[in-house]
N, C-alpha and C positions, 0 to 999 in steps of 0.2 A: 642119224640115229646115235652115233658115238657122241656127238655134241650134246644131245638131249640127256644121254646117260651120264655124261660128265657133269652137267648142270644139276641133275638130281642128286648125284653123289656129293657135290660141293654143298648143296642145300642141306642134305642130311648131316653132313659133317658139321656145318654151322650150328644146327640144332643140338647136336650132341655136345659140341664144345660149350654152348651156352647153357646147357642143362646142368643144374646143380643138385646136390644131394642133401637130404636130411639124414642125420646120423645118431641122434640122441635117443635114449631109451625112456622108460616109463617113470624114472625118478630124476628130478632136477639135479644136475651136477652141482657140487659144492662151490665151484668157481663161477657159477652163472648168477649174475645179479638178478635179484627178485624184482627190481624196479620199485615204483611207487604203487602201493596197493590200497585203493579205496574204491568203494562201490557207490558212494554218494556223490552225485555230480555237483560241480559248481557252475557258475554262469557261463564260463568260457568253454565248457565241455558239451559235446554232442555224442549221443550214444544210441545205437539201435536197440530198442527194447525187444524182449521175447526171443533173443538168440539163446538157444539152450547151451549149457556148458557141459562138455564131456571130458572125462579123464582118459589119458593115453591108453589106447587099446590096440595092441599089435602094430603100432606105428603112429608117429605124430601126423604124417601126411593124411592117411585115411581118417584119423580122428578129427583133424582140423577141417577137412572137407565134409566130414560127417555132420559137424555143427552147422555148416552152411545148408546142407541138404535137410537136416532136421528143422532148421528155421523155416525153410520153404514149405516143408510138410505141415508145420503149425500155421503157416500163413495162407493155407487154402489148397495146397497141392498134397492133400492128405492121403494119397496112396503111394507116397514115396517110401514110407517106413510103416511097418505094421504097428498098430496101436498108437499111443501117444509118443511123440518125439521130444516132449518138453523136459524129460529126465532120461538118464542113461539106463534104460531097461535092457533086458536080454535081447529084445527085438532090435533095439538100437545097436547093440554090440554086434549082432548078427549082420546088420546092414553094413557096418563098418568093416568087420573082418570076422567071418564065421569059422566054424571048426574045420571045414573043408580047406579053407585058405591056410589055416595054421598047419594042418597035417601035410598039405602038399608043398608048401613053400617055406615054412618056418622051421621045419624039422629036417635034418638035425639043426638045433639052434647054433648059430654062428655069430660071434662077436669079433670085432677087429682085433688082430689081423686075419683071423680065420675066415675062410669062405668055403662052405661045403656045398656040394651039388644037391639040388632038390629036383622036384619033378618038372620045373621049367627047363632043366637041362636033360633030365633022364627020361621025360615023357610020362604019359599016363595021368596027367593032372585033370581035374574036373573042369567043366565049362564055367567060365567066369560068371559069378552070381553075387558079388559083393563089391563094395567100393575098393577095398585093398586089392582084389583080383584085377580090376580094370586099371588100377594104378601101378600094377606090377611091383607092389611092395614085397620086399624080402626075396625077390626072384634072384637066384644065383646066376642065371643066364644073363641078367642085366647088371651084374656086379653089385647087387643089393644084399647086404647082410640082414639079419633079423631086424625088422622094423624100418629099414632104410627105404627111401623113395627118391626118384628123380623129379625135378620140378616140371619137366615138360610133359609129365603124365597126369598132372592135376586136372587140366581142362578136359583131357580125353576121358578120365574117370568120371567127371561130372556129367558129361554128355552121354556116355555109354551106360552109366548106371541109371540115369533118369529115363533114357530111351528103353531100357529093359523094364522099368517099372510102368511106364506109360508112354508109348511111342507118339502119342498125340501132343505131348508137351514139346515146346520149342526152346532150345537153349542157344545162348550167344555167349561166347567166351573170348577173352583177349588177355594179353599179358602186359603189365606196365613195369618195365625195368626202372630202377631208381634213377631219377634225373630231375631236371629243373621244374618239370610240370607235375611230378609225381604227387606232391602234397595236395595240389588242387584236385587232381584226379581222384586221389584217395578220399578227400573230403566229399567230393561229388557222390561217390558210391555210398558213403555213410549217410549223407543227407537224403539220398534216395532209398534208404533202408535196404541196402544191398551189402551184406557182409562179404569180406574178401579173405583169401588165404595168402598170408605173407610168408616169404622165405627169408630167414634172418641168420645172422652170425651171432649167436647168443653170448659167446665168451670173448669176442673181439680178437680172435686169432687170424682174421682175414679169410676164413673159410666158412661157407654156409653149413648149418648143422640142424636147423629146426624149422618146422612148419607151425604156424599159429593162426588163429582166426581173428581178423581185424574187425572190431565192432564199434570203435569210437575214436574221437580226436579231441584234443584240447587246443583251441585256437590261440589263446594267449601264451601258452607255454610251449607250443609247437611239439606236442606229444601225441603218440598214438596209443589207443587202448585195445587190449587183446585178451582173449582167453588163451592161456599158454599150454593147455592139455595136461598140466601137472596138478592143478587144483581148480576150484570153482570161483576164484576171485578174478576181478578185473585188474590187470597189470598195465601200468603206464610207463612208456619209455620215450626218450628223445627221438624225434624224427630225424634220422641221418642215414647216410649210405654205408654200405659195407666197406670197412677198411681196417687195417691192423690197428688195434687199440680202441675201436668203436664197438663196445659190447652192445648187442641188440641192433647192430647196423643192418640195414635193409638191402637185400638183393633185388627184390621186386615183389609184385603181388598179382594174383589171379583175379580177374574180373569175371564174375559168374552170374549170368542172368537166366531166368526161366520165365516163360510166359505160356499162355494157352490160347489157341485160336478162338475167335468169337463164336465159331460154329459149335463149340463145346459149351453149351449154355445151360444145361439142366443143373449142373452143380453150382454154376455161378449164381443162378436165380435162387437156389436154396440158401446160399451163403450171404446174400445181400439182405440186410435187416433194416426195416423202416419202422420207427416207433417214436413216441407212443401213439396209439390210436384209441380214442380220439386224441387230437393234438390241440394245443392252445397257442403258444407263441413260437415254439421251436419244434422242428421235426429232426430227429436223429437218424442218420443214414450210415450204416456200417457196410463197407465194401472191402473185400480182400485186397491187400496192398498190390498184389501182382496185377489185378484186373484194372485198377484205375491209374496204372503207370502212364497211359496215353491220354488221360483226361476224361472227365465224365460231364455230360450235359444233363442237367436236372430241369425238367419242365413240369409245370402244374397246370391242369386244365379244369375248367368248371364243367357242369353237366351239359352245357350247350356246346362243348368242344372248343371254347375260347381259351387261349393260353393267357393265364393271369400272372405267371411268374416263370422266369427262365434264368438259370445260373450255370455258368461254365466253371467247373473245377479243374484247373490245369495242373495243380501241384498234387503230389502223391500224399494222401492221408488216409488213414484207415477209418476215421470217424468224421462225418460231416455234420455240422449243425446248420440247418436251413431255417432262416428267420422268416416266419410267416405271420408276424405280429400285425402286418397291414392287410392281411387277407381276411375277408368276411367269413362268418360262420357258414357252413354248408358242406356238401359232399364234393370231393374233387378226385381227379385221377392224376397220380404222380408217375412220371415216366423217366427212366434213366437210360441214356443212350450213349454210344461211343462209336465214332466213325460211321454214323448213319445206321448202326446196328442197335436194336433195342435190347438192353440187358434185362430190364424188369419194368413192369407196370403194376400198380397196385392202387386200389381205392382207399382213400383216407377221409376222415371226417375232421373238420375243424370246428371246435366248440369252445367258446370263451365264456 
């Protein structure tokens, strides 16, 4: 028993040693490089579209993670945030950090070097109900001043907040510390339309200080594109590790995935769009990005039940263009399936 206890203690100590903090407030410090700012892509750049951009709200950690959750809300998981998550509404701010969070953990306001006790120390706090709560942002008991967050709480907050909103959703999280494979791993997330939360050293003093949302990369110039929580622009910085003198050096990033079981099919069917009907040469099929992450099989059957077309879509894309130029006029049944589960069937008419 003593041996098990010792192993648990050592593991917990390892996690605490490797956890790093964000420390910056709602205004970009004067000594922090703004990077290269441009929103129009060139040929070497890849960017996830439709990631909402939010401004610092009671902590860069919950704000950066809020953008990831807001993105998933817009991509089909639309019960994560009340109303639209495409812009920073009051509902979005409440999801990030609501008034209860502010009253219980942010007051009295403390800035370095002050650290005042709040209800995380004194007791009487509300039950966690927003991203910042689950992230333990500003908790004096965790040595967090106003707006501060530890990196080892990002994935917990992602999982716990989503589980609160809809326990049927499944989450997978992992952490990628900056290293030789990080660039390829980061690109893979962006290519698969999965925004990440990066922890960086913005001023190059060798100490982490800021969470941002990673949404893109520049292959030719080895740069990463982010929303920095201070404005609504895309900022680009050199991909490099944290070290003294490396402004915007990277400590690591959270990989944050969400999916829904096939059995939850009613919403999926509603969100899959097939058009135009009647069709001529092309059928457009729109599928929520999260649902076709495992690939989609598209089959077309004539009125006799004979399969006249079959196409496997193995890559993730929101809109599929199905070429039916070689299919004769008539009435057909189109079926979308995944792992032997039928996602949707619909009658279509081909008329040329």
